[in-house]
N, C-alpha and C positions, 0 to 999 in steps of 0.2 A: 506492499501500498506506499504509496508515496506522500508525505502531509502536506494539508501545505502553509506555505511562503505567506502568511499573516499579515498584511502594513501596517505593526502602528505605529509605525512612522509621518507617514503617511497621510496619515486618518490623525495623528492629532498635533500634527502644524498646522491640521487645514482647520482644525474650529480654535488654532491660534489668529488665524487668519482669515479665516470666516464668522464672528463673534457678531456683534449690534457696534456697536463701541469700532473704528478706525483706529485708537489710539497708536502710534510705533507704540508701544510698552510696551502693548500687549503684547510676547512672546516663548517666546520656551519658556523662558528665563517665571517666568511668572509664572507659571504653573509648576517649578518646584516648588513645597514645600517652606516656608521662610520661620518656621517655629512647629514643626514638625515631632510627636512627640519620637526617644532614640529608635532608631534603626542600628537592627547590633549588626555588626562590619564579620563581614570573611575575611577565613583568614588565609590569603600568596601565600606564602610560606608555607604551606602543603603544597606538595605537588599535584595530589588528586583534582584538587580543587583549581590549575590548570588542563583545558584545553586539547592544547598542544607547546609545543614550545619547547630549544632545540636542550639537547644530554651537550651541547658543546658550543657555547657564541661561537662565533666566529669575531674573529680578534684581524682578520687581512686590513689594511688601510683600505678610506670606500670599502667599508661595514657598512651599511643598513637593515636595523629589522622593519616588521613590516605587527600590528599593533590590530586583531582579528575584528574586531564583533561579529557576530554570528545573529542569525534573524530568530525571528521568534519560530519556537523549534518546538510549543508542545499543544493541546489544547487540552482546556479546563474540562473534568468529565464532572463540578461540581463539588463546591467545601470553599476552599482561599482564591482566590485570581491571580496567586501568583506560585511560581512554579519553586519545590529548593533546593537549595543548586547542586545534589543529587537526585534532583526526582530522575527516572530511567531514561522514561519516553527525548524529554529538556536531553538529557547528551548524546542518546542517536543520534539524535535529527543535529545536532549541534554538529557531532562525525560527517554529518552526509554532506551538512555543509560545509564545511573543514577539505572538504574533499573537493564536492564540488562551487565552490566558490571563489574562496582562500583563495586555495589552485594560483588561479590565474596571475596571482603578482609573488609562487614559487621566488622562479626566479631575482625575483626586487633583491627578497634577503631573506634570515632565517623570521617565522613564524613565534608570537606571543596570539596565541586567546584564550582567554580565561573563559570556565564557566560562572555565570551571572543568576542570578532569580529573577527569570522576569515570570514580567507578564498578562493575562488573556484578553488578548484585543477582543474578542466575544464581548467580557466584563466593559469594557469603555466602549465597543462600540451606543451599546444599552443603558449607559451606567447620568449622572444628569453632569456633565461638564465639572462638577464641584465637590464629584470628590475623583477625580486625578487629584489632590491637594492634600485624600488620606493617603494614609501613612504604607502601604503599598506602594506610594507610589513611588518612592525617596527609596527601593528595594532597588532597581538596578539604574539609577546614578550612582545611589554611593559604595556601590560591588561593582559599576567596571573603572572609578574613580580611587577605592584601592588600589584594583585591578593596577593600574595605570602608575599609581605612585609604587607600588611597589614592584612593579617591572623596573620601573626607573631609575629607583634608589642600591635594586640589587639585579637586574640583569643588561638593564640599556650601556652600563659602561659609556658615555659623553657618544654613543652614537646617528645618526642622521635617524628620526624615525618618517614609514611611512600612516593612518592611519587611512584601516578599508575598515567599510562596517557597511551593511545591506537591508533595512528597514527598520525591524524590529532594533537592530546592533547598529546601524545608521544615528536613530536616538538616542541614546544614549550615548551616544561619540559626539552630538552635539552635545550633553552637557556637564562633556567631559570640556568642552572645546569654549564650552560659556564663563566656563568661572576654573580650572584647570587652569590655561589655559594664560586666564589675564592674571590670576596668583602670580605663574608660578615663564613671568618672560622667559624666561635663560631657555627654557628648558623649552617654549614652546619653537626658536631660535632656531631648534633641529629639529621641524616636522617639514619636512620637504612638501605633501599636503595634508591632503585630508579628504578619500574617495569615499563620505558621507552617499552613497547608491539609495535609492524609491526615500531616502527625504526631499521632504516642501521646504526651499530658503524663500524666505526672505530677500526683498530693501531695506526691508523692516528689521529683518535679524540683525545685515551687519551695519546698520544705525546704529544698535543698541547695543553692537562687543564691534567697536573701528581697529578691534586688533585684530578683527577675521576679515581676509577678502573676496569671491569670492575669481574663479581663474577661466582667466580668458583670452588662455593661447595653450594650444599645446605643449609648452615651456611656462614658465613663469610657475615659482615654486612661492613653499610656506602658505598656501591658497589649498581654497574650499570647492570640492568636485560636486555635482547634484543632474540628477536627470532620472526621469520618469518616464518609464518607455509606454506605450500604445500604439491596438489599431489602430487608423485612418476613422473607423467605423469604429463605436464603443454600446453596444446592447442600453446603453441609462448612463445617470450618474455617476462617476466615477472619485472618488476623494481627494485623487491625487490631481486634477486639474485649476488650474483656477492661473489670471492671470497674472498674482503676483509673484509667482516663481521665481528667484534666482538657477536657471535653467543653460549648459551649456552642451550643444551636442556630442553623442564620444565620439567620434565621425572627422567631426574639421576641429573640436574642440576649441569652438568659438561662438559666442552666439544669436553672430543670424541668421536671418531666414531659409538659405539654404539648403536644394535638397542636395544628399552628398550622394554619392550613390554609395549598393552594398561594394562595383566593382576599388571603392575605395579604402574598402574593410580589408581589417585581422584578422579576418576571422569568427569563427561564434564554434559552438559547442552547447550539440543536442545531450539534452541527460538522460539516463533510463534510473529508472525505477528503485535499481543497488546500488545510484550514483551515476554506471557507469562514462566515461565522459566521447566522443563523438564528437573530432571538432569534424566539421562544415567551410571550406572558404567562398568569401566569397557570402553570402546570404542577409545580410541585414543591411539594410540603407538607413539615414535617417532624414529627421526633421524638424528645428523645433520648429515648436506652433505658441506664437508666443497668444495667444488667444484663450490657448487653457495651460499652456508655463510645460509643457505636456515636449516628449521627443517623439515624434511618429515611427513606425516603423508601416508603412508597407507591401514591404519584399519575401516577405511571410503569416502563413496562414492561421487567420489571426483564433480562430480554432484551436486550434491544438499551441495557440504559447501563448493564451489565454492562463492565467491563475489559478490554480483547480478548482473541479465542481464544486469540492466540499466545502466556495468558501462562493462560489456564487450569489449571494446575494447576499453579501461585500459589493460583494466588487462583477462587475456583467464583466461579455467576454464585448474581448477589445484590451477592459487589461487588460497589456504585456506585466507585471508588473514581480511576478515570481523569474520571471526571464530578465530583468533586467544585468541580468553582470551575463546567463550565457550568451543570449543575442551578441554581447559586443564583447565577450570573452578578453578576445587577440586581442584590439583594440587598445584595453585600460587597461595589458599584461606591457604592453608598445610605451602603449604613455606615460606610467610610472617610474618604467626603466630610463624614460627622454627625461619626466621631471630630477628626480636620482640626476640625473646625468647631470647634466644646467644647473643642484640645489651644488651638487659635488667641482663641481667648474668653479663656485664661485665662494665657497661654504673656507672661515679659516678654521680654525680648528681650536687654534692657541685664544683665541678671542673670546670665545667664545663664552 
C-alpha cells in the first residue's frame, strides 16, 4: 500500500495567507505559540532518534551536508493527533521518503535526517485555526530545532549545509528558518540554500523575516527555494494555489512565466510502491502561473501523478503535490550541486 503524502505545509501556510485579515504580520511565526505549556525535548544524542546520519562524516575540503526533513508519514487512527517519535508507521514511511526523496541530493553531501513528532493533517484540516495554537503544534517545531541544534553542535564541524524538506517537513524547516536562523546568524551564513518544496511562501513572509531571501536564479546562495506543482487542469480548489506565493520554476530557476519544455529537464523519477526509482529523461515541463502561484506541468498524465486517492477529498485530481520532487528529481540534484559550487567558490571559512 502506498501511503499518501498529506501536504500539511501548504495547507497551513494557505490558512495564514487566506484569513480575512490582510495584516502582513499574519505569518507562520504568529501561529507558533508564544506561551504554550512546555514541550518535552527529544534527546538527539540517542542514535535511535535519527533516521539517517553518516557513520563517518566527510572531512574532505569543500564537504557539504544535507539536513533532510521528511513529509507527513502517518495517519491518525484516533486519539492524540501527534505521532510519537517511535511510531512504527511513521518510521517506516520516513525511510521510504529518505529513499525516494532525500536521495535526490545524495551526491551533494552527507545526509542527516532526524525523526520528529508529526501532526496529523486531517485533524488540522477539520479544526478551528485557533487549535493551531495548542501545545500539539509546538512539538514538530521543537523537535526539528532541537535536532538541528544538536547537529550543528555535534556533527556539522563548521561545514556548509543544504536544508531539504517536503510538505510537513518544509513547514518544520520554515519554523527553523524563522527562529533559529534569526538567532544564529553565524550558522545561517553557512546555509547554501533551503529547498522547502511543497511549502507556500509569500512576500509577507519574506518581509517579516528579512534575513531570508527567495531564490531568483540557478546559482544564488543563502536563499529559499519553493514551488508547488499541479496539472493544467485541477478538479477543484487546491490548498496550494494562491497568487501571493513566491514560486520559482524548477527548470529555469527564475520567476518568469516562460514555458520551459521538458527537453530542458535533467530528468524525473517514477516511484514504485516499494520505493524503487525508475529514471525517465525529459518527462516534465514547467511553467510558472502567477495567478495560482504554482508550477504547471502539462506533459504527464494528471491522474497518474496526482496525490493518492486516499487524500482526494482534500487534494483533487490535478494536484501533483506527491510528485513535487520526483517530477524534478534530477533538476533538483543538478541545481543543488550548482549552488554548492557557487557557495564554495565564494566561501571564506576562516571568516565565519
